[in-house]
C-alpha positions in Angstrom: 92.7 136.7 86.9 92.2 133.1 86.2 88.2 132.2 85.3 87.0 128.7 85.9 84.1 126.6 84.7 81.0 126.2 87.0 78.9 122.7 87.2 75.4 122.6 88.3 74.6 119.1 89.3 70.9 118.1 89.9 70.1 115.1 92.0 67.3 112.5 91.6 64.0 112.1 93.8 65.6 109.6 96.1 68.1 111.9 97.2 65.8 115.0 98.4 65.7 116.3 101.7 67.2 118.7 104.0 70.5 117.0 105.4 72.7 118.5 102.7 74.2 115.2 102.3 71.9 112.8 100.3 72.6 114.8 97.4 76.3 114.2 97.0 75.2 110.1 96.8 75.8 110.2 93.1 78.4 112.1 91.2 80.0 113.9 93.7 83.2 111.9 93.9 83.8 112.5 90.1 84.6 116.0 91.1 86.4 115.4 94.6 88.9 112.7 93.3 92.2 114.4 93.3 93.0 113.6 89.7 89.7 115.4 88.5 90.4 118.5 90.6 93.8 118.8 89.1 92.8 118.1 85.6 89.4 120.0 85.5 89.3 122.8 88.1 86.1 124.2 88.7 83.1 125.3 90.7 80.5 122.9 91.4 77.4 123.3 92.9 75.2 120.2 94.4 71.8 122.0 95.6 69.1 119.8 97.4 65.6 119.7 96.9 63.5 119.7 99.7 61.2 116.5 100.4 58.0 116.6 98.3 58.9 119.1 96.0 60.5 118.5 92.3 63.0 120.1 90.5 60.7 120.2 86.8 57.2 120.7 88.1 55.5 120.6 91.3 53.5 117.8 90.2 53.9 114.6 88.2 51.8 111.1 88.4 54.0 108.3 90.3 53.5 106.6 87.5 55.0 107.8 84.0 53.2 105.5 81.9 49.9 107.1 82.3 51.2 109.3 79.3 53.3 112.3 79.0 53.3 114.0 82.5 55.0 117.4 81.6 53.0 120.3 81.4 54.1 122.8 78.7 53.5 126.4 80.6 54.4 125.8 84.0 55.9 128.4 85.9 59.5 127.5 87.2 59.7 125.3 90.3 60.5 127.0 93.4 63.6 124.7 94.1 64.7 125.6 90.7 64.0 129.3 91.1 66.0 129.4 93.8 69.0 127.5 92.2 68.9 129.9 89.5 69.3 132.8 91.9 72.4 130.9 93.6 73.7 130.2 90.2 73.2 133.9 89.6 75.1 135.0 93.1 78.0 132.6 92.3 78.2 134.2 88.8 78.4 137.6 90.1 80.6 136.8 93.1 83.4 134.4 91.9 85.7 134.2 88.8 83.3 131.8 86.7 83.8 131.6 83.0 80.5 132.6 81.7 81.7 130.6 78.5 81.6 127.4 80.4 78.7 126.9 82.7 77.6 123.0 82.7 74.3 121.3 83.9 74.3 117.6 84.5 71.2 115.9 86.2 69.9 112.3 86.8 66.3 111.0 86.9 64.3 114.2 88.1 67.3 116.1 87.8 67.5 114.9 84.3 64.3 116.3 83.9 65.3 119.6 85.7 68.4 120.0 83.5 65.7 119.8 80.4 63.8 122.3 82.2 66.5 124.7 82.8 67.8 124.8 79.6 64.4 125.6 77.9 64.0 128.4 80.6 67.5 129.6 80.1 68.8 128.7 76.4 71.6 131.2 76.7 73.2 130.2 79.9 74.6 126.6 79.8 77.5 125.2 77.4 76.6 122.0 78.2 73.8 119.8 79.3 73.8 116.2 80.4 70.4 114.8 81.2 70.6 111.4 82.2 67.4 109.2 82.3 65.3 112.2 82.2 62.4 113.5 80.0 60.4 116.8 79.2 57.5 117.5 77.0 59.2 117.9 73.4 56.6 120.6 72.5 58.7 123.0 74.5 61.7 122.8 72.1 59.9 124.0 69.1 61.8 126.9 67.6 64.2 126.0 70.3 67.7 128.2 69.4 70.6 127.5 71.8 74.5 127.1 71.9 74.0 124.5 74.4 75.5 121.1 73.6 73.6 118.2 74.8 74.8 114.7 75.7 72.0 112.6 76.9 71.9 108.9 78.6 69.3 106.4 79.3 69.4 102.9 79.6 66.9 100.8 77.3 65.6 98.8 80.5 64.9 101.6 82.4 61.5 100.8 84.4 61.0 104.1 86.1 61.5 106.6 83.3 60.7 105.4 79.7 63.5 105.3 77.5 61.1 106.8 75.0 61.3 110.2 76.8 65.0 110.5 75.8 65.1 109.4 72.4 62.1 111.8 71.8 64.5 114.7 73.3 67.3 113.5 71.1 65.0 113.6 68.0 63.3 116.9 68.7 66.7 118.9 69.5 68.3 117.1 66.3 65.3 118.5 64.4 65.8 121.9 65.8 69.5 122.0 64.8 70.7 121.6 68.2 74.2 119.9 69.1 73.1 116.9 70.8 74.7 113.3 71.2 72.2 110.4 72.7 73.8 107.5 74.4 71.4 104.6 74.9 72.8 102.1 77.2 71.6 98.5 76.3 70.3 96.3 79.1 70.9 99.3 82.1 67.8 99.9 84.2 67.3 103.2 85.8 70.6 103.8 87.3 72.2 105.0 83.8 74.1 107.5 85.5 76.5 104.8 86.8 77.8 103.9 83.2 77.5 107.4 82.2 80.0 108.8 85.0 82.3 105.9 84.3 82.7 106.7 80.5 86.4 107.5 79.9 85.3 111.0 78.2 82.5 111.7 80.5 84.7 114.8 82.1 86.6 115.5 79.2 83.4 116.1 76.7 81.8 118.3 79.2 84.8 120.5 80.1 85.7 121.1 76.4 82.4 122.8 75.7 82.6 126.2 75.6 79.8 128.9 74.1 82.5 131.4 73.1 
């Protein structure tokens, strides 16, 4: 039978909770709008991270300007471990095209996206981290077929734009397929112009590991 791509979407810190609604605040309408549903039939998961926890690592300073807050050898966070378990179960249960599993994340979710691809380099066909960051040492010797598209506003006052620039340069150095789109004058909400790009969905659904 027919198999379908699967998209995992990781929300930002402001959408944490247990209402199972807040995490849909940004990005969900791209997948619910009828035109895209017809054009890009797929499975979509929007997990919600509980209050007080983080996707990428359990601890980080409240202000990123204190230096790079990302550890190198941290164990996977509980929320991401559960998300991975959910993902594995869905892949087993539903007709998922394993060559077309995608991950998107914004802000804290952008960090979670980079963390997931580091931990599972053979899982995703495409990763779109938006205004995220990671300790780039984790990409040393990184070898993956995942195609990256990174977005960040150059006027971001929450997560420094340098984080995405560094990730881009490091991935390029490691020979990874990566495109970096810096949005001039855009502050933290760079997901809005990113999602509004006419090629956002078409680029994503073109990516295939096979």
